[in-house]
C-alpha positions as CSV (number, residue, x, y, z in Angstrom):
1,M,-33.5,-37.9,5.2
2,S,-34.0,-39.4,1.8
3,L,-30.9,-39.6,-0.8
4,R,-33.0,-37.2,-2.9
5,A,-33.4,-34.7,-0.2
6,R,-29.6,-34.7,0.8
7,I,-28.8,-34.0,-2.8
8,T,-31.1,-31.6,-3.7
9,S,-31.1,-29.4,-0.6
10,P,-27.3,-29.1,0.2
11,E,-28.0,-26.2,2.6
12,T,-28.5,-28.7,5.0
13,A,-25.0,-29.5,6.6
14,G,-25.8,-32.9,7.7
15,G,-26.9,-33.3,4.4
16,Q,-24.2,-32.0,2.8
17,H,-22.1,-34.4,4.9
18,E,-23.6,-37.8,4.1
19,E,-24.3,-36.6,0.1
20,S,-20.2,-35.9,0.2
21,H,-19.6,-39.3,1.9
22,L,-22.0,-41.0,-0.4
23,V,-20.4,-39.7,-3.4
24,A,-16.7,-40.2,-2.6
25,V,-17.5,-43.9,-1.6
26,Y,-19.2,-44.4,-4.8
27,R,-16.4,-42.8,-7.1
28,A,-13.6,-45.0,-5.1
29,K,-15.6,-48.4,-6.1
30,L,-16.2,-47.0,-9.8
31,L,-12.2,-46.1,-10.1
32,E,-11.8,-49.4,-8.5
33,E,-13.7,-51.1,-11.7
34,I,-12.6,-49.1,-14.4
35,D,-9.3,-48.9,-16.7
36,L,-8.3,-45.5,-17.0
37,A,-6.2,-46.0,-19.7
38,E,-9.0,-47.7,-22.0
39,M,-11.6,-44.8,-20.9
40,S,-8.7,-41.8,-21.8
41,V,-9.0,-43.1,-25.7
42,L,-13.0,-42.9,-25.8
43,A,-14.9,-39.6,-26.8
44,A,-16.1,-37.9,-24.0
45,A,-19.8,-38.4,-24.6
46,E,-19.0,-42.3,-24.7
47,R,-16.8,-42.3,-21.8
48,R,-19.3,-40.5,-19.7
49,A,-21.9,-43.1,-21.2
50,R,-19.6,-46.2,-20.0
51,L,-19.2,-45.0,-16.5
52,E,-22.8,-44.3,-16.0
53,R,-23.4,-48.0,-17.2
54,V,-20.4,-49.3,-14.8
55,L,-21.6,-47.2,-11.8
56,G,-25.6,-48.5,-12.5
57,H,-24.3,-52.3,-12.2
58,I,-22.3,-51.3,-9.0
59,I,-25.1,-49.5,-7.3
60,S,-27.6,-52.5,-8.1
61,R,-25.2,-54.9,-6.8
62,E,-24.1,-53.0,-3.5
63,G,-25.9,-50.0,-2.9
64,P,-29.0,-48.8,-1.2
65,V,-32.9,-49.5,-2.5
66,L,-33.3,-46.2,-4.4
67,S,-36.0,-44.5,-6.4
68,T,-35.3,-44.1,-10.3
69,H,-35.0,-40.1,-9.8
70,E,-32.7,-40.6,-6.9
71,R,-30.5,-43.1,-8.7
72,S,-30.1,-41.1,-11.4
73,L,-29.1,-38.1,-9.2
74,L,-26.4,-40.3,-7.4
75,I,-24.8,-41.6,-10.5
76,R,-24.7,-38.0,-12.1
77,R,-23.1,-36.6,-9.0
78,V,-20.5,-39.4,-8.9
79,V,-19.7,-39.4,-12.8
80,D,-19.4,-35.7,-12.5
81,E,-16.8,-35.9,-9.7
82,A,-14.8,-38.8,-11.4
83,L,-15.0,-37.1,-15.1
84,G,-16.2,-33.6,-14.9
85,L,-16.2,-30.9,-12.4
86,G,-18.2,-32.1,-9.6
87,V,-20.9,-29.3,-8.4
88,L,-19.9,-26.8,-11.0
89,E,-21.3,-29.5,-14.1
90,P,-24.5,-28.4,-13.8
91,L,-23.8,-24.8,-13.6
92,L,-21.5,-25.1,-16.8
93,E,-24.7,-26.5,-18.4
94,D,-27.1,-23.9,-17.5
95,A,-27.3,-21.4,-20.3
96,S,-28.6,-18.6,-18.5
97,I,-25.6,-18.4,-16.0
98,T,-23.0,-16.1,-17.3
99,E,-20.5,-16.2,-14.8
100,I,-19.2,-18.5,-12.1
101,M,-17.7,-17.4,-8.7
102,V,-16.3,-19.8,-6.4
103,N,-14.8,-17.9,-3.1
104,G,-13.2,-20.8,-1.3
105,P,-15.2,-24.4,-0.8
106,D,-18.3,-22.9,0.9
107,H,-19.2,-19.7,-1.3
108,I,-20.3,-20.1,-4.8
109,Y,-21.9,-17.6,-6.9
110,V,-23.4,-17.0,-10.4
111,E,-24.4,-14.4,-12.6
112,R,-27.8,-14.8,-14.2
113,A,-29.5,-11.5,-16.4
114,G,-27.0,-9.2,-15.1
115,R,-27.6,-10.1,-11.3
116,V,-25.3,-11.8,-8.8
117,E,-26.7,-14.6,-6.5
118,R,-25.5,-17.4,-4.2
119,L,-26.3,-20.8,-4.5
120,P,-26.4,-23.3,-1.9
121,L,-23.6,-25.8,-3.1
122,R,-20.4,-26.3,-1.5
123,F,-17.2,-28.1,-2.4
124,A,-16.8,-30.9,0.4
125,S,-13.4,-29.6,1.2
126,D,-10.1,-27.1,0.2
127,D,-8.7,-30.2,-1.4
128,Q,-11.6,-31.3,-3.4
129,L,-11.9,-27.4,-4.9
130,M,-7.9,-27.6,-5.5
131,Q,-8.7,-31.0,-7.1
132,T,-11.2,-29.4,-9.5
133,I,-9.2,-26.3,-10.3
134,E,-6.0,-28.5,-11.2
135,R,-8.3,-30.5,-13.3
136,I,-9.8,-27.2,-15.0
137,V,-6.1,-25.8,-15.8
138,S,-4.9,-29.1,-16.7
139,T,-7.0,-29.3,-20.1
140,V,-5.0,-26.0,-21.0
141,N,-1.4,-27.2,-20.0
142,R,-1.4,-24.9,-16.8
143,R,-0.5,-25.3,-13.6
144,V,-1.2,-23.5,-10.1
145,D,0.3,-24.1,-6.9
146,E,2.4,-22.0,-4.4
147,S,4.9,-20.9,-6.9
148,N,2.4,-20.1,-9.6
149,P,-0.6,-19.2,-7.4
150,M,-2.6,-17.1,-10.4
151,V,-3.7,-18.5,-13.8
152,D,-5.6,-16.9,-16.4
153,A,-6.7,-19.1,-19.3
154,R,-9.5,-20.2,-21.8
155,L,-10.9,-23.4,-22.0
156,P,-11.4,-25.6,-25.1
157,S,-14.8,-25.0,-24.9
158,G,-14.3,-21.0,-25.1
159,E,-15.1,-20.5,-21.4
160,R,-12.3,-17.8,-19.7
161,V,-11.0,-18.9,-16.5
162,N,-9.1,-16.9,-13.7
163,V,-7.6,-19.0,-11.0
164,I,-5.8,-17.3,-7.7
165,V,-5.0,-19.6,-4.8
166,P,-3.1,-18.9,-1.4
167,P,-1.1,-17.5,-0.2
168,L,-2.1,-14.5,-2.5
169,S,-5.7,-15.3,-1.7
170,L,-6.8,-15.0,2.0
171,T,-10.3,-16.6,1.8
172,G,-9.3,-19.8,0.1
173,A,-8.8,-21.0,-3.6
174,T,-10.5,-18.6,-5.6
175,L,-12.0,-19.6,-9.2
176,T,-13.8,-17.5,-11.6
177,I,-15.5,-18.9,-15.0
178,R,-16.6,-16.5,-17.5
179,R,-18.8,-18.3,-20.0
180,F,-18.3,-17.6,-23.6
181,P,-20.9,-15.3,-24.6
182,R,-23.3,-16.1,-27.3
183,A,-22.7,-13.8,-30.5
184,Y,-26.0,-11.5,-30.7
185,R,-26.4,-9.6,-33.8
186,L,-27.4,-6.0,-33.6
187,P,-31.1,-6.2,-34.3
188,E,-31.6,-8.8,-31.4
189,L,-29.8,-6.5,-28.8
190,I,-32.7,-4.0,-29.5
191,G,-35.1,-6.5,-28.2
192,L,-32.7,-6.5,-25.0
193,G,-33.0,-2.6,-24.8
194,T,-29.3,-2.4,-25.4
195,L,-30.1,0.3,-28.1
196,D,-32.7,1.3,-30.5
197,E,-33.8,1.3,-34.0
198,P,-32.1,4.5,-35.0
199,M,-28.8,4.1,-33.0
200,L,-28.7,0.5,-35.2
201,M,-29.1,2.7,-38.3
202,L,-26.3,5.0,-37.3
203,L,-24.0,2.1,-36.1
204,S,-24.3,0.5,-39.0
205,A,-23.8,3.2,-41.4
206,L,-20.5,4.4,-39.0
207,V,-19.1,0.7,-39.8
208,R,-19.7,0.5,-43.6
209,A,-18.3,3.7,-43.6
210,K,-14.8,2.4,-41.9
211,F,-15.3,4.8,-38.9
212,N,-12.3,3.9,-36.2
213,I,-14.6,2.8,-33.2
214,I,-13.9,2.4,-29.7
215,V,-16.3,0.5,-27.5
216,S,-16.0,1.6,-23.7
217,G,-17.5,0.5,-20.6
218,A,-16.8,-1.0,-17.2
219,T,-16.7,-4.8,-16.6
220,G,-19.4,-6.5,-17.4
221,S,-21.4,-3.9,-19.2
222,G,-21.2,-6.0,-22.7
223,K,-18.3,-4.7,-24.4
224,T,-17.4,-8.0,-26.0
225,T,-20.7,-8.8,-26.7
226,L,-21.5,-5.5,-28.6
227,L,-17.7,-5.5,-30.3
228,N,-18.8,-9.0,-31.9
229,A,-22.5,-7.6,-32.8
230,L,-20.6,-4.5,-34.6
231,S,-18.0,-6.7,-36.7
232,G,-21.0,-8.6,-38.1
233,L,-21.8,-5.3,-39.9
234,I,-18.3,-5.5,-41.8
235,P,-18.8,-6.6,-45.6
236,E,-18.2,-10.6,-46.3
237,G,-15.2,-9.4,-49.1
238,E,-12.8,-7.7,-46.4
239,R,-9.9,-9.5,-44.6
240,I,-10.5,-9.3,-40.6
241,I,-7.9,-9.7,-38.3
242,T,-8.4,-10.6,-34.6
243,V,-6.5,-10.2,-31.6
244,E,-7.4,-11.0,-28.4
245,D,-6.2,-12.2,-25.0
246,A,-8.7,-14.9,-24.6
247,A,-10.5,-15.5,-27.5
248,E,-14.2,-14.8,-27.5
249,L,-15.1,-13.0,-30.7
250,Q,-17.5,-15.3,-32.9
251,L,-17.3,-13.4,-36.6
252,Q,-19.5,-14.9,-38.9
253,Q,-17.2,-13.6,-42.4
254,S,-15.5,-16.1,-44.0
255,H,-11.9,-14.4,-44.8
256,V,-11.1,-14.0,-40.9
257,V,-7.6,-14.9,-39.0
258,R,-8.1,-15.1,-35.2
259,L,-4.7,-14.1,-32.9
260,E,-4.6,-14.9,-29.5
261,T,-1.8,-14.2,-26.8
262,R,0.0,-16.9,-25.1
263,P,1.4,-17.1,-21.6
264,P,4.8,-17.7,-20.7
265,N,5.9,-21.8,-20.0
266,V,6.8,-23.0,-17.1
267,E,10.2,-21.3,-17.5
268,G,8.9,-18.0,-18.1
269,K,9.7,-18.2,-21.8
270,G,7.5,-18.1,-24.9
271,R,5.4,-15.5,-24.1
272,V,3.3,-13.6,-26.9
273,T,1.4,-10.5,-25.6
274,I,-1.2,-8.4,-27.6
275,R,1.3,-5.9,-28.4
276,D,3.3,-8.7,-30.4
277,L,0.1,-9.8,-32.4
278,V,-1.2,-6.6,-33.1
279,R,2.3,-5.7,-34.8
280,N,2.5,-8.8,-36.7
281,S,-1.0,-8.3,-37.5
282,L,0.0,-5.2,-39.9
283,R,2.3,-7.2,-41.7
284,M,-0.8,-9.6,-42.5
285,R,-2.5,-7.2,-45.1
286,P,-5.8,-6.9,-43.1
287,D,-8.6,-4.3,-44.1
288,R,-9.8,-4.5,-40.7
289,I,-8.2,-4.9,-37.1
290,I,-10.3,-5.8,-34.3
291,V,-8.9,-5.7,-30.6
292,G,-10.7,-7.4,-28.0
293,E,-9.3,-5.1,-25.5
294,V,-6.2,-2.5,-25.3
295,R,-4.7,-2.4,-21.8
296,G,-1.0,-1.7,-22.1
297,G,1.7,-0.4,-24.9
298,E,-0.4,-2.4,-27.8
299,T,-2.5,0.8,-27.5
300,L,0.0,2.9,-29.4
301,D,0.3,0.3,-32.1
302,M,-3.2,0.1,-32.2
303,L,-3.6,3.9,-33.0
304,Q,-1.1,3.9,-35.5
305,A,-2.5,1.4,-37.5
306,M,-5.9,3.4,-37.3
307,S,-4.4,6.1,-38.4
308,T,-2.3,5.1,-41.4
309,G,-4.5,3.3,-43.5
310,H,-6.5,0.7,-41.2
311,D,-9.7,2.5,-41.0
312,G,-12.6,0.7,-39.9
313,S,-10.6,-0.7,-37.1
314,L,-12.5,-1.5,-33.9
315,A,-10.9,-2.2,-30.3
316,T,-12.3,-2.2,-26.8
317,V,-11.3,-0.1,-23.4
318,H,-12.2,-0.4,-19.7
319,A,-13.8,3.1,-18.9
320,N,-16.6,4.8,-17.0
321,S,-17.4,7.6,-19.9
322,A,-16.2,8.6,-23.1
323,E,-14.2,11.3,-21.6
324,D,-12.5,8.9,-19.3
325,A,-11.9,6.6,-22.7
326,L,-9.9,9.1,-24.0
327,M,-7.8,9.8,-21.3
328,R,-7.4,5.9,-20.7
329,L,-6.2,5.7,-23.9
330,Q,-3.7,8.5,-23.6
331,T,-2.4,6.7,-20.4
332,L,-2.1,3.3,-21.8
333,A,-0.3,4.4,-25.1
334,S,2.1,6.0,-23.1
335,M,3.0,2.8,-21.4
336,S,5.1,1.4,-24.7
337,E,8.6,1.6,-24.8
338,V,8.6,4.6,-27.0
339,E,8.7,7.9,-25.2
340,I,6.2,10.2,-26.8
341,P,4.9,13.5,-25.5
342,F,1.3,13.6,-24.1
343,E,0.6,16.6,-26.9
344,A,1.8,13.9,-29.6
345,L,-0.3,11.1,-28.2
346,Q,-3.2,13.8,-28.3
347,D,-2.5,14.2,-32.2
348,Q,-2.1,10.4,-32.4
349,I,-5.6,10.0,-30.9
350,N,-7.4,12.8,-32.6
351,S,-6.2,11.5,-35.8
352,A,-6.9,7.8,-34.8
353,V,-10.5,7.5,-33.2
354,D,-13.7,8.9,-34.9
355,C,-16.2,7.4,-32.4
356,I,-16.7,6.3,-28.8
357,V,-19.4,3.6,-27.9
358,Q,-20.1,3.9,-24.4
359,L,-21.8,1.1,-22.7
360,A,-23.3,0.8,-19.3
361,R,-24.4,-1.8,-16.8
362,H,-27.4,-0.3,-14.8
363,A,-28.9,-1.2,-11.2
364,D,-31.0,-3.5,-12.2
365,G,-28.5,-5.7,-14.1
366,S,-29.3,-4.7,-17.6
367,R,-27.0,-3.4,-19.7
368,R,-27.1,-0.7,-22.8
369,I,-25.4,1.9,-24.6
370,D,-25.2,4.8,-22.2
371,E,-24.1,7.4,-25.0
372,I,-22.7,7.6,-28.8
373,T,-19.9,10.4,-29.2
374,M,-17.9,11.8,-32.0
375,L,-14.5,13.1,-31.8
376,S,-14.2,16.6,-33.2
377,S,-10.8,17.7,-32.2
378,R,-8.3,17.8,-34.2
379,G,-4.3,17.8,-34.2
380,R,-2.9,18.5,-30.5
381,E,-5.8,20.4,-29.2
382,P,-7.4,19.2,-26.6
383,F,-9.8,16.5,-26.5
384,R,-13.3,17.6,-27.9
385,I,-16.5,15.2,-28.2
386,V,-19.7,15.7,-29.4
387,S,-22.6,13.6,-28.2
388,V,-25.2,12.2,-31.0
389,C,-27.2,10.0,-29.1
390,R,-27.7,9.5,-25.1
391,F,-29.7,7.1,-23.0
392,D,-31.8,9.2,-20.6
393,A,-32.3,7.3,-17.3
394,R,-35.4,8.1,-15.2
395,P,-35.2,7.7,-11.3
396,L,-35.6,4.0,-10.1
397,G,-39.1,3.5,-9.1
398,A,-40.8,0.8,-6.9
399,D,-40.4,-1.8,-9.2
400,R,-36.3,-1.6,-9.0
401,I,-36.1,-1.4,-13.0
402,V,-34.4,1.0,-14.8
403,H,-36.7,3.0,-17.2
404,G,-35.6,5.7,-19.7
405,S,-35.3,6.8,-23.3
406,F,-32.7,7.1,-26.2
407,R,-32.2,10.5,-27.6
408,C,-30.9,11.2,-30.8
409,L,-28.9,14.8,-31.5
410,P,-27.4,16.2,-34.4
411,L,-24.5,14.8,-36.3
412,P,-21.5,17.0,-36.8
413,A,-21.4,18.5,-40.4
414,R,-18.0,16.6,-40.7
415,T,-19.1,13.1,-39.9
416,A,-22.1,13.6,-42.4
417,E,-19.8,14.6,-44.9
418,R,-17.7,11.2,-44.8
419,L,-20.9,9.0,-44.4
420,H,-22.1,10.9,-47.9
421,Y,-18.9,10.2,-49.7
422,A,-18.9,6.8,-48.4
423,G,-22.1,6.0,-49.9
424,E,-24.0,6.1,-46.4
425,A,-27.2,8.3,-45.7
426,V,-27.6,10.0,-42.1
427,P,-30.6,8.3,-40.1
428,P,-33.4,10.6,-40.2
429,A,-33.8,10.7,-36.5
430,F,-30.4,12.6,-36.4
431,G,-29.7,15.5,-38.8
432,V,-27.1,17.2,-39.1
433,A,-26.0,20.2,-37.3
434,A,-25.5,23.7,-38.9
435,S,-23.0,25.2,-36.7
436,D,-21.2,24.1,-33.9
437,D,-23.6,25.9,-31.7
438,Q,-26.2,23.1,-32.5
439,L,-23.7,20.3,-31.2
440,D,-23.5,18.9,-27.5
441,T,-19.7,19.1,-27.4
442,R,-17.6,18.8,-24.4
443,R,-13.6,19.2,-23.9
444,A,-12.7,15.7,-22.3
445,L,-9.0,17.3,-21.5
């Protein structure tokens, strides 16, 4: 089997072994001839170019006769092992990949266009996988071992990384890399089928009119992408504070302060939580607060901020429906150290939340807005939501692609009145309900 076949067909066990051996041999030869201290002061691109030149000389002097393509493949693999992340390096360069999942050395999966597929790639051994993981976490001054078997971090290039190793993981070291999402604008999301033009007009009006909006959805449904797109509608002159566990938002406005949590150090000290940052953001004179995701006691602080003068704030929450989102907000808010009766939390949510945008990830991998609802309940009364737009999906056909259409419903009179006083028009596709009988109203609790 040629070198090219061995490298491009890693599903062959013999080819994998030969290729890994060849890469290991030339990696060792390369490391013998370079000065690591000298290399460390070079920029990343210059360091890679220098290594490629040195390795090219080594192969010309000692290596087998190779075609130009085979030679390039070998040089890239060896330099990736010596400098980069080995078999993961080309995956990180592939813009179509949104998630990389490594389940032990033999199983590598990626997500493309919402679909998960297994790749015919593998690490040479458990040790090689652990070396790659250690190289990744060391870039953010973290470590992973039996005493610290879980790490959640963000790479300098923006990717979010989660690592869990034995003894907690029974399938070997597990690595998940979530790619930094591209900042889409709402008109671009129309082209992707996430929403339609009337929904764009409604969401634009709601953001400009400073409605407090919760973006809800399951994992991987596109919450951060939509949150980023909604933030692009905030007027330029406003001061925006973003609070995130791992910074992903890419706001285009000039007056933005980005805050990110910090994990504890090796001594277990120095941790800064989302709640700490939300509380601090209230002292920074924000016009709007954007919380990447509420998942604990910080929910109460966020709700209090929304209901005490920080209108137009945005946040995301993990939930499978608008009803679930409200109940989850209530549960999360109760996790703070302040003991508040559930009825009082209902009052807090009713006064803070104006709109819930529910996202869904469908069977074909597509992501779209499933429903937009307005919260119509007040005070301590049970939650009541009004659906103003929803996606009506048709049964899956032979093409296995989800088809359907968005349906606009009348807006509550209170919502239309608030838009009017904010100088925003009700989009023609929606209209205004003359009475509650015309509204699609549901109780959530």
